C-alpha positions in Angstrom: 82.9 178.0 66.3 81.9 181.1 65.4 81.0 182.8 62.2 84.3 184.7 61.3 83.6 188.4 61.4 82.1 189.9 57.8 81.7 186.3 56.6 77.9 186.6 55.4 78.7 190.5 54.1 81.1 189.0 51.9 79.2 185.8 50.8 76.4 188.7 49.9 78.7 190.8 48.1 80.0 188.1 46.0 76.6 186.6 45.1 75.6 190.5 44.3 78.8 190.4 42.0 77.7 187.3 40.2 74.3 188.4 39.9 75.3 191.4 38.3 77.3 189.6 36.1 74.7 187.0 34.7 72.5 190.3 34.1 74.9 191.8 31.9 75.5 188.6 30.2 71.8 188.1 29.3 71.3 191.5 28.3 74.6 191.6 26.2 73.6 188.4 24.6 77.2 186.9 25.2 77.8 183.3 26.3 74.5 182.0 25.0 75.8 178.2 24.8 76.7 178.4 28.5 80.2 177.9 28.6 81.7 175.0 31.4 83.6 178.2 32.7 80.1 179.9 33.3 79.0 176.7 34.8 81.6 177.0 37.2 80.4 180.4 38.5 76.9 179.2 38.6 78.3 176.2 40.9 80.0 178.5 43.0 76.9 180.8 43.2 75.2 177.9 44.4 77.6 177.1 47.1 77.1 180.7 48.4 73.5 180.7 48.1 73.8 177.5 50.7 76.0 179.0 53.0 73.5 182.1 53.5 71.0 179.2 53.9 73.1 177.7 56.7 73.7 180.9 58.5 70.1 181.4 59.0 69.2 177.9 60.5 70.0 177.1 64.3 73.7 177.0 65.0 73.7 173.5 66.0 71.7 172.2 63.3 74.9 172.2 60.3 78.6 171.6 60.8 79.4 175.1 61.1 83.2 174.7 60.6 82.8 172.4 57.8 80.3 175.3 56.0 83.1 177.8 56.7 85.6 176.1 55.3 83.7 174.8 52.2 82.3 178.5 51.4 86.0 180.0 52.0 87.1 177.7 49.2 84.4 178.5 46.9 85.0 182.5 47.6 88.7 181.6 46.9 87.8 179.8 43.7 85.7 182.8 42.8 88.2 185.5 41.2 90.0 182.6 39.1 86.6 181.3 37.9 85.5 185.0 36.8 88.9 185.3 34.8 88.3 181.7 33.4 84.9 182.8 32.1 86.0 186.4 30.8 88.7 184.8 29.0 86.2 182.7 26.8 84.7 186.5 25.3 85.3 187.8 22.2 87.8 191.0 23.2 85.1 193.0 21.6 82.7 191.7 24.4 84.7 192.2 26.9 84.6 196.0 27.9 81.0 196.7 27.4 80.2 193.4 29.6 82.7 194.7 32.5 80.9 198.3 32.2 77.4 196.9 32.2 78.3 194.5 35.3 79.5 197.2 37.1 76.6 199.5 36.7 74.1 196.7 37.5 76.5 196.0 40.3 75.8 199.3 41.9 72.1 199.2 41.4 71.4 196.1 43.6 70.1 195.8 46.6 71.8 194.0 49.5 68.4 191.6 49.7 69.2 190.5 46.2 71.9 188.3 47.7 68.9 186.1 49.0 67.5 185.5 45.7 67.2 181.6 45.4 67.9 181.4 49.0 64.6 179.1 50.3 63.0 180.6 52.9 64.8 183.7 53.4 63.3 187.0 54.5 66.0 189.6 53.8 64.1 192.0 56.1 64.5 189.6 59.4 67.4 189.9 61.5 69.4 186.8 60.9 69.2 184.1 64.0 71.5 184.1 66.5 73.0 187.4 65.6 74.8 186.2 62.2 75.7 189.5 60.8 
């Protein structure tokens, strides 16, 4: 099974969106208690980081079809999980958080999608032409 066209880029984009949200949450000091809805986003983010790691491994080393299926599930859960988290915030915190997250997202470099992905050199081309 081949990796679907644009799959890596979709994962990278989702991770960058989450990274911007985390930074905005931290800067604005909202959700300091780490509500379960934010922990769900962390779990999805971890799934996405793992998928990026697998994409850099030799193709026969992992069940690529299973990884794609699991990652697609995580990507599909992301919008609902994001809405669930945002619904826990105070109304007066929501607009500034969304605005700051968008500003931060615009400034993130693509290689920042690989933060916390072990052994990844974002400047190296992916093995097997995975992009």
